[in-house]
N, C-alpha and C positions, 0 to 999 in steps of 0.2 A: 071370557074373564073381563070383569070390570074393575074400576078402580077400588071399589069396596072389598073386593075378595083380596086383591094384592095387598090393600093396606092391613087387612086382617091376617094374612099370611106373614106378613113382615112384622106385625106386632107380637103374634105367637113366636117368630124366629127370635126376635129380640130379647123376648121373656125367656125362652128356653136357654139361649146364651147366658143372660144374667144369672139365673138359677143354676146354671151348670159350673159357672166360673166363681161362683162366691166362695164355696167352701176352701178351695186350693189357695186363691187369693188373701180371703181373709185370714187363715192360719199363717200363710206367709207374712202378712201384715203385723199380726200379732207378735209372732216371734221376732221380727226385724224391731219392733219397738221395744220389747224386752230386752233384746241384746244392746240396744242402743242405750238403754238406761243403765244397764250394766257396764257398758263402756263408760258412760259419763261418770258413773259414781266411783268406779275403779281408775279412771283416767287412763285406761288403755285407748289408744287412738288407731289401732289396727283396723285398716278398712276391709281386709280379706276375712276378719273373724265373723262377719254376718252370713257369709255365703252358706257355709257348712249348716248351721242350724236352720236356715231358712230352706234349704234344700231338703233338708230330712223332714222339716215340718209338713211341707208341700208332698213329699212322698208319703208319709204316714196319712196324711188327709186324703190322697188317692186313694189308699187302702180302705179307709174306713168310709169314705163316700162315693167311691167308685161305682158302687151297685145302684145307688141312687141317680149318678149323674149319666149311668148308660141306661137307664129306665126311662129317664126324663127325655134323652135324646131319642130312644127307640119309641116312646109314646108319640113324639112330635112327628117322626119318619112315618110311623103308620098312619098318622092323622093325614098327611101329605099324600101318602100313596093311595089312601082310601078316597080322597077328594080328587084325584087326579081326572077320572073323567069327567067330573064336574067342571073341572078348571079347562080341560081341552076342548069341551062341547061349546063352551061360552065365547 
């Protein structure tokens, strides 16, 4: 296994991590900003008000994007397992 192969695997792994993490993190970010705007407009300064909507948004996004995330991870792992003889022999 040479440096090019290691760098290629690491690039693919980082790409899979980013594509897998974007849906729940993005939904949590959007809901957090909306709740913060609501708090600013209504002058409600309760810090715990943000947690429940963000948790619900992340859970709902996991329901909608879970199959995409799982197939993305499965595809990456299948690629790694298929390349295993090539990686071990060099």
